[in-house]
N, C-alpha and C positions, 0 to 999 in steps of 0.2 A: 504494500500500500504506500502511495506517495504521502509525503509529510510536508505540510505548508504551515508557516507561522506568520501571523501579522503582528509586527511590533508597532504599537500605536502610541502616539503622544497623548491620547485620550485617557480618561479615568479608568483605573483598574476595575471599578464597579461595573463596567460594561463588558468584562471579559466573558468569553464564550468558547465552547468547543463543539464540533459537530463533524459529521462525515458527509461528503458530497460524492456524487458519481458524475464524472466529467468524461465524455466520449467513451463511456463504458468502463472506465477505470475508477476505482475507489480512491478518494483523497481525504486524509485526516487533516482537518484545518483547526487552528486555534488562534485566538486573538489575545494578546497580552498588553495591557495598558501600562504606561510608565508615568502617568500623572504629570505630563508635561516636561519631564526631566530628559533633556537631550543627551546628557552624559550616560544616564541609565539605559536609554534606548540604544546608544552606540555600543555600550558594553554588551547588551543583549544580542545585538546583531553580530558582533564579533564572536560571541559564544556559540551562536547558531550556525555560523558560516561553516559549510562543509558537512553539517550534520543533518540538514533538511534539504528538500528538493527545490524549494523556492521560498523567498521571504517577501512579505508585503510590507510596504510602508503605510501605516495607518495614521489618520489624523493629520496628515501632511501630504501635500502634492509635491512631487519632484518636478513635474513638467506641467505647465499650462499651455495647451495647444490652441492657438487662436489663428484660424485660417492656415496660412502656410508658414507660420512662425511658431517656434517652440521656445518658451521661456523657462529657465531652470531656476528653482528656488535653492539658494545657497545652503541653507540648513539641511534640506533634503539631500542635496548632492553629497554633503559631508557624511550624512548617515549612510547613504547607499555605498559609499566607498569604504565603509568599515567591513564589508564582505568582499573577499577576493575570489571565492570559489563558487558560492551560491548566488544565483541571479536574484536581484532585488528590484521589485516593481512597485509602482504606485497606483495602478488602476486607470491611468489616463488612456491607455490603449483600449481598454474595455469601454470606458465612457464614450469615446468618440464613435464607436460602432453600435454598441448595445442600446445606448440611450437615444441616439438618433432614430434607430429602428423602432423603439418603443413608442415614441411620439407619433410616428407614422401609423403604427398599428392601432393605437387608441383612437386616432382620428378616423381611420378607415372603418372602424367598428362603431363609430358614432358615440363613443363613450365621452369624448370631448368634441367641441364644435368651434369653428373658426370665429363665431360671434362672441366667444368668451375672451376675457382678458387674463393674461398670464403674468404673475409675479414670479420672476426667478430671483431668489434671494441672493444668489451668486451665479453669474453666467460665464465669467472668464475661465472657471474650472470645469464648465460643462458647455463649451462653446458649440459642440455638435447638437446638443439639445436645443440651445437657443436658436441656432440656424434652422433646425427642423421646424420649430414653432413659427418662426417668421416666414419661412418658405411656404408654409401652409396657410398663411394669411391671418394668423393670430395677432392681436394687439399685445406686444411684449413690453414689460417693464423690467429692466435688469437693475437689481438693487446692490450691485457690487460696492459702490461708493457709500451707500446708505448703511449697509450692515457690516462691512469690514472696516470702514473708516469713520462712520457716523457723520458723513457729509450728506446733507439732505438734498441729493441730486439724483433723480431717476434717469436711467439711460434708456432711450426709447427705440434703439435699433441696433442690429448687429454691426452695421457699418460704424456707428458711433462707438460701440463697445470695442471693436478692433482698433480703432484709432486711439482710444484711451489706453488700451493695452500696449500699443506701440510706444506711446509717450511715457506711461507710468511703470509698466512692469519691469523694465531693465533696472530701475532704481529700487522699486518695492521688493524685488526678488532678493536683494542683498540685506534687507532688514531681518532682525530676529523674527522667526515665524510667529511667535506668540503675539506680536504686534498686529498681525494680519488675521489671525484665526483663533477661536477659543480652543485652548488645550487644557488638559488636566482637569482640575476642579472647576475651571471656568465653563466646562461643558455641562455642569449640573447646577449652575447658579439659578437664582430666580429670574423669571422672564422680565425683559425690559420692553415695556409697551409703547415707548415714545414714537415709534413709527407704525403704529397699529393701523393707521388709515390706509396704508398701502395694501395691507392684508384685506381690509374691508372692501376696497375697490376691486379686488381680484376675484375671479371665478375659480382659477387654478393657481395653486401655490406650488412651485417646483424648486428643486435644488437641494443643497446640502442640509441635512436634518438639524445639525447643531445650530446653524443660523436660524432655521425655522423655530426650533425650540426656544432659542434665546430671545427672540423678538415677537413671537406669536401672541396675539391677544387671547383672552379667555373665550371669545366668541368667534368661531370659524364655521358657523352654521351654513350648511349646503355647499361647502368648498370641496374641491377635489385636490388632494395633495399627492404630488409625485416626488418621491424622495428615496432615501436608502438608509441603511444602517440603523434600523429601528428595532428596539427591544419591545417586549410585551408591555412594559410600563409606558413606553412612548406611544404605543397604539392606544392604550387606555386614555392617555392624556388627550390625544387627538379625538377620540370618541367623545370624551367629556366636553370638548370644545364644539362638538356638533358637526365635525367633518363628515361629509356624505360618503366619500370613497377615498381610500388610501391605496396608492399604487406604488409598490416598491420596484426598483429597477433591476434588482437581482432576486433570486428565489429566497423565500423564507424557509429556514431550516431550524427545527427545534425552537420555534417561537421567536426567531429574529432573522432579519435580513443582514447578510454580511456585506462589508464594504466592497467596492469594486477592486480594491487592491488585493483582497483575498481571492476573488474570482479570477483576476488576472494571474496571480501567483499559481493558482490551481491549474489554469490552462497552460502556463509555462512549464509546470512540473510534469504534466502529462505529455505534452507535445514537443517540448524542447524548443519551441518557437518563441521569440520575443516579439514585441508589438511592431518592430520595424521590419519584420519578415514580410515579403510580398504577399503571402497567403494568409496573413493575420486576420483580416476581415472575414475571410471564408471560414477560418477555424472558429472564430467567435460565433458565427451563425450556425455552424454545424453542431456546436456544443448545445444548442437549443436551450439556452439558459433563460427561461421565462421568468419575468417578474411575477409578483403576486398581487392580486386585487382583493382588497378587503373592504366589504361594504360596512359602513359604520353609521348607526343610528338613522336608518332611512325614515323612521317615523317622524323625526324632527323635520326632515325635508317636506314630508307630506303634510305636516300640520301648519307649515308656513302659508300665509295668505298669498 
């Protein structure tokens, strides 16, 4: 059986173990949180190097892929270089294929409609998803500046997003990662509702769950949420807020959806291909890694006037 470990900068309280079947092969996967401690994460990667088939970087992106440009996060690069034998991946190769396809599928099935407004809490790390929404005619609001920098400026198109990425990411990528993204205990702090009106105006809330969790208001009645890395407790919270439908971009296994870094690491472990391989997109699609749709509190939707 292949062995995959996700070393995460997130809280250890979200640790999990499970077994996946990828292209007919069993893969034991586990997630180990380091509570935002980069040195601890580096030591863990060094200890795992050569002992497992692939390592995922959790709670941090190594690469942000925006159109034909790839921006590398310095802290993630240093972590990845702690392994010299075992491949280290961050999930960006899966996001760019799997999430793009998911949006198209939900649209084709009528689960979402182009008359709806989409709030992507962060789109630079899911540019493929953002492009898919815009290409299908959805009104897109990208909240990268709002939720990562607390700058109250909504981004209204993928062209504007790409231009901002070109101007900002070369410098932002050099900053300590905890200045850009909640890590460790910051992932489980109380919600900050100061930007709740962006949620209220949206029909679909999509993107990284830690940003959603940190900024979501108490009332998300009738919303569709498209996200990932949700635990049973996260699902309960979305249900209490009145979310109509939760769609995870990767499968739910033993009560939670794993991050894309885990899925990418499992694919690498089984196939030996990295995301720059010319057949990578075909491999992702052949693995048939279906997300999960969870209907939440439909009665609340029906009772609305």
